[in-house]
Structure formats: C-alpha cells, structure tokens
N, C-alpha and C positions, 0 to 999 in steps of 0.2 A: 464414415462416422466423422462429424466435424470435431476438431480438437480445440480446446479452450484451456489456456493456462490460468491456474489459479495460483496466484503469488501470495504466500503466507507473509503478512506484515506484523504479526503478533510480537515477535521479539523486540521490535522496534515501536511501532505505533501503539501496541498494547501496553508495554512495560513503561513507557515515557509518562503515562498518565496515573500510574499506581505508586505511591510515596515509597512503599517498601522496595527493597532491593533484592531482586531473584539472585540466588547464588550462581556463580559462573557455571558450576558443574550441572546445575539443574537446567540452565539455558542450553548447554551442549546436549544434555539427554534429549530436551525438546526438539532441537534442531535436528539431531540424528534420527529420532523416531518419526518425525514427519518426512524427513527424506526417505527412509525406509518404506513409509506408507505410499511413496510416490509423488510426494510434492517436489516439484522440479526447480522452483525458485522461492528463496526466503530472503527477506529483508531483515538481516540479523542485528542491525543497530543503526546508531547515527554517531557521526563524528562531531558532536557539539562539545563545547567545553564541559568537562566533568563537573565544575562548579554549578552549572545550570541544570544538567540532568545527571546526577551521580548514578541513576539507575542504568545508564548506558556507558559508564565510564569504561567497561571492559570489551567495547566493540572491536578493537583491534585483535584481541585474543580470540574473539567469536570468529572474526574472518579467517583468521590463521586455522582455526579448527574446521570451519565449515568448507575451506578450500581442500580438505583432505577427504571429503565425501565425494565419490565419483559421480559425475552427471548432475551435480547440484550447482545452480547459478547463484552466486552470493552476491547480494546488493546491500548497499548501505546509503542512508540519507546523509546529505551534507548541507550545511546552512550557508556555507560561503567558500571562497577559494582555499581558505586555511584549512578547512575541514576537507576539502576535495584533495588537497596534497597529502594529508594524512590517510585518506582512503586509498589513494593511489599507492602510497607507500606499503600500505597493509595488504593490497593485493585484491581488491574487490574486482569482480567481473563486470559490475554496473553500479553507478550511482544516480542519485536523482537530487534535485534540489526543489525546495518549496517556493513557488512564486504566487503569492496571494493576489487574488483580483481584487480583493478589498484592501486599499492602501491602509487603512486603520488596522486591519488584522496584521498586515505585512509590518507595520511599525511595531506592533505588540510581539509578534512572533520572532522577527530577525532584525528589528530595529532599522529597517531600510525602507525608503520611499520606493516608488515605481521606477524612476529613473536610476536610483542606486542599485536596485535589483537586477535590472537589464545590464548594467556594467558588470555585476557580479556573475551573472550568467555567462556572459562573455569570457570572463576570467577562468570559470570553472570549465567552460568548453574547451579552452586552450589546453588546460591541465589534462582533461580527459583525452583529447586528440593525441597528446604527447604520450600518454601511457597506454593507448590502445584500449580505452575502457568505454563502455556504452555509457551515454549520458542522456538522461530524460529530465525535462522539466514538468513538475507537478503544477498545473494550474489550480491552486488552492482556492476554497471558498468560491468556486466558479458559479455555484447555484444559489448563494446567499451567505450572509455574513451575521452571526448574532451580535456583533458590536455595531456594525455599519448599517444592517438591513439588507435590501435588495441590491444585487450587483447587476449593472447593466450588461447585457449581452453584447452590445457594441463594444464595451471596455474589454469584455473577455476576448473577443475576436482581435481587437486591436493589439492587446498585450500578448495574445497567442502568437501573432505574426512577428512582434518584436522579439520574442523568445526564440523563435526560429532563426530570425536574421541574426541574433546574438550568437547562435551556434547550437542550440538544441538539436539532438539527434532525433527525438521523438518527444511527444507530449502526452500527458495523462490529465483527464478531468477529474478534480477531487471535490466531492461533497463533503467538505470538511465538517460542516455544521448540521447535515442531515436535512436541508431545505429542498432537495431535489424532489421531483415527482416524474413519474414516467414520461409525461408529455414534454416537460422541459428537458429530461435527457435526450430524448429523440430529437428535439429541435436544436439543442446545443451541440450535440455530437455531429449532426449533418452541417450545421454551420461552421464549425471548427474545421472539419474535414474539407469542406468547400474552400475555406479560406487558406490552409497550409498543405492541402493534400492528404488523401485518405490513409496513405501509409505512415503519416506522422501521428495519427491519433489511433492507437489501438487499445488503450488501457483506461479503465474506470476504477476510481478509488471511492468507495461508497461507505456511508455511515448509516445506521439504523435508528437514528434518534427519534423519528417520528414513524417508525414501523413500516417504511417503503423500501428498505434496502434491496431485498430480493426482486421486488416489482421493477425497481430502477436498473438492476442488473440485467433483467429480462428485456427491458426496452433498449439497453445498450447493445445487447447480443443482436437484437433484431435490426440494428444499425451497423452491424459488422464488427463491434468490438470483440476482441479475442483474448484479452487478458483482464482478469478481475482480481483486485486486491481483497483479501479477507483476513480476518484475525481468529484464531483459534478460540472458541468460547465467547466470541464477540468483545473480548477485553480491548480497551483502549479509548481514544479520543484526543482531542487537542486541548493541551492545558491552556492555551491562549484564546480558546473560543468558548466562552462560558456557555454552559448547558449542552454541549455537543458530547453525545455518549459515544458507545462503542462502534467499532467497524462491523460490517455484516459478518456472520458467523461462518468460518471456514467450512465447518461440517454441514451447515444447512445448505451453503452454496452448492458444495459438491454433491450432496443428495439431489438437489433440484436438477442440476445439470446432468447427472447420470440417469435420473428418472425420465429426463427429455430425450435420452439417447445420445448425448454429447460426450465426447472423450476427454476425461481429465487426466486419465493414467493412474488415478489415485484409488488405493483400496480403502473404501469407507470404513470397513471394520477395523483396521489398523488405526486409521486416523482417529477413531472415536477413543481408542485406548491411550492416545496421547494426552487427552484431557486429564487422565490420572496423574501425569507427570506435573502438569501445570498446576493442578488443583493441590497436590502435595506440597509444591514450592510456594504457593500463595494461599495458605489456609485461611478461610473466611472470605476470600475474594471470590465474588459470584461469577459463575461461567453461565453463559446464555446459550440458547438454541438446543439442538439435537442432543440427547443423552443416550447412552447405550441400551437403556431400557425402554426406549421409545417405540418399540414394536418394528424395529427394521427386521424385513425378512432375512432369514439366515443365509440365504444364496445371494443377497444383494451385494454385489461387488463389481467393480469396473468390468462391464463387457458381458456380464452373465445374466442379467435382469431383464433384458428387453423380450 
C-alpha cells in the first residue's frame, strides 16, 4: 500500500487568517488530538514578529509542547533568517520559508524582491545546516496570483533552480490563491522535477478557493507527489492574497486517500472528533468539508475498509 504523508498546517496557515486568537491550551489540545489520530507532521506556527501576526505569538511554546509528543515531526514557517534563528532555538524538526513566484506578492507578504529573497534563502539554509534542521522552500503563488495575475512557468522554473542553488533541501509547490487546475499541476510538477530532480519536489500545498483542491491533489499524486498539506476544517488562507480562501480540508483529503487504498496512518474517526476542539475554541468560525454525521461507514478507518 502506497504511503502518503498528510501534513497538518491548520495551526499556522489556518489561524494566521483568523483575527481572533485561539488560546494556547486549545492549540495544544488540537495538536495532541491530531497526533493521537495518527497525523505524523504538524506545522505548529510561524516565527513572524508577534506585532504582525499576534495569532501566532506563542509558536515557540507550541514547538516545545509538540516536541514532547512521540513520533510527531514539528514544523514551523519562517519569513527570514531572524525567524529561522528563533525556530532553531525553539527546536523545530523542520522549517520552511515562503518564496513567492509573484514578485508583487513577495513584496506584500515579506517585503522582499526576488533577488533579496534568494539571499534570504541562502542565509536560512546556513542556519538550518548548522542546526541539523530540514529546510524547505515553498514556491508560493506558483499557479497564479490574485494581485499580479498569471505567473510564468518559465519564471517558476528559474526561481526554483535559484532556490536550490541557494541551499533549499527540498521544494514544495504552493497554490496560495487557488488558481491551479489538474492539468496545470501535472505540467508544473513534471517541469520542476525535471529542472531540479524528482527527489527535490515531493510536496503540494493546495487551496480550495475554486473547488479544485482535491482534484489537484489527485493530479499531484499521479505525478509522484507523496506529501500533501491540509488544514482541519479547511480553515486558513493568505492574508496578503485577496480572495484566497482556505486550504484543502484534512478530513476530506484523508477520506479520499484511504478510499483509494492509500496509507495515511490516520484514524479518520478520531480525526473527525478533533473538529470539536477547534470549533469550541473558535465559536462561529465555519469549518468546511466532512462532518461526523456525513454517513461515514462505522468500520471505515485506516486499513480496514478495502
């Protein structure tokens, strides 16, 4: 059975787009419950200045807590070398930096041009190497940008190569604005793998803005993608990409993968119960996708439904 890693990004990508601040204890309960359900990797937060994203000001505390959970790979996003140093000090297993393929979005999101971001990637790569931390570069807005419009695939390839040359250990393709479609996913995954090597690109980060999230995930799987980011209840989006709605729903993704006979190691029944923790901590905030009363067969869990 083929194994697929479902990486939960809700505590970072989900919460950064919600104005209210989830209590620290609720975040801990969320992370612990997902890990207990079998989720093996969680992006617990981001080391951005608290003045910019107060929702994520407790990331270092969450890293310390998550590190106590056996078998859980603890990931954080960093915007620059300063954030990378804080992430290394906190003890993350892995960190990623967003590198927007749209220069307009890059200037809005991290206030850096493409040349400046390539320099920053080099600085973060050095910190990661020194600390023995895995380091990924997320090629954001790779499929299009709500500010700039279409993004050239030639530019994505050129910038992907530059990121690898600067020290990226791996890449992910990110559909920050939900512009991707299955044909585009297939084409761009093949192109970037050819340019930098198949082992350098194993991850897709998809949003469901236009309803194609799971279709795009399937297209990626067919091209050898083995890690898919998702957010519980589909919460999230990019605050600097107008109109970009939430990530693909973790529960929906796990259901699709397991229905196809793919191994996620996640107990879907337990995962669905985690929604109660998030819903209670964010009253009135909509959660999308699968619900516990959606007719899931009682015996549907990892490995026993085929």
